[in-house]
Phi, psi and omega in degrees: 000131181266128177249159173268145182251126180292141180295140176244157178280120178253028180285334189267352183086188181291144178273128181286345180263001181291128181235106181304328180296341181267006180287138176215161171265144178297135185286344179288121190300335185271348190261287180074024181285141177278121185219164177264126181288142171274338176215165185295338182254013179286127182251332181252148182283332183219162179295327185294326184289320180299318185280332175292313180300319175296319181296317180294323174294321179294320180295325177294322178295316179298319180300310181299315180297317178295318179291327176295317178300316178298319177294322182290326178291322183292320183284326180294329183294338185283000000 
């Protein structure tokens, strides 16, 4: 997956706290931003990406349930 790198302000010079091991790509499939994680289990670059990803997963679950109900109705008619 190729992610985009957001532009950073280089006015302050190198960051002493920067750790390249903490770089990660946002888990939201539409985002893909490369960011530095604040904790080991941080998966999303922003709260908005986390909520959009959850919204997408809920929509997929609703779609699967709707398709399953449609299939049950179709097989019950036979």
